[in-house]
Steps between C-alpha positions, in 0.01 A plus 500: 500500500641837402542797733215680320268203551587506870417872507166435326414223747595728789282779362209260444527368857535852641168610347306347789728679747457823307121469497475418870735788577289742295193388695698533823599854404138585423378355830771648721595836350656606829708181526853546633799411286606240757181304429543546126861379511406202716225400257734539200768295676254221585367495144852482355613240753209263439512551122866391514445218752210325327681418173773338711240292685340396170838418348600290801171311492525402135881472479502173689242352262657634175604161362141378501363808318787590264323368188209741541647783708437755224129416515505550878670839464257606228197376694598673823582830332181484291281424803660780701472738204134416443430544872670840497303607192175385663593683820558817297127513431381388846354756741727638770412376849799610705349812653451339843870425547736707709822475297709665772469198732785247479259206508313638199829569321621143560173355370514722192867415440431127511185531290672703229796261491311176432548559127875521562492147645382369164767705323760323714362169378524633144863606556584148610346369178684744274865431571568638847662186638709644785389723783787739421340569159193637678680790665452745213130424438421509874678831556339656191152375594535624859645837401241569229217410739649728767525793257153440350354493851658834587387657171151351529453635850623843399268504198208381710562774752537761227246409234266255668262271325545656154835320457359155569193555282679636192802274500431136582836366623375142544397496134850602388662246735270222384573564132876502571487167686294332228740632235801360685323166543428482125865584426625220730263250342595605145874479577467143627263378231677669207859486630 
């Protein structure tokens, strides 16, 4: 996987963090930067941790799935992408949350990182055979999620609901993940 593909995956995964952070900024306009930084850190940390967990889970079973690993990677990325696209058109129901509480932030960080678990499984199926190879993707995914969370919160505080309504980040992320899944499948079937 090229560096630019890693960036695209990181951006796609960070869209959930961005969206939740925009909503958080809308809900808590007076939120302190300490809370915002903590949320961004948790989002980045869990987005980086979950691919490692997914990679570890599948890595030990690689020999039994090697013949169809490209189908697994495609299927996971397609399912996640379709879910993100569907979520882009779902009604927002996060208005009862207090995003400044650490418990809420932890729950949101875990919830937004579930997709990253499947990406870790996909990484294991696309040539990442050693844990040391994961360092770059994990750092990029975590950093991009951290930055997107900070930007999302700032935009939510500044511009409110108009940002989330006009620009559907989950839609963009879903299309990117499906595109990468199709590319992986095509490379294995045609190459």
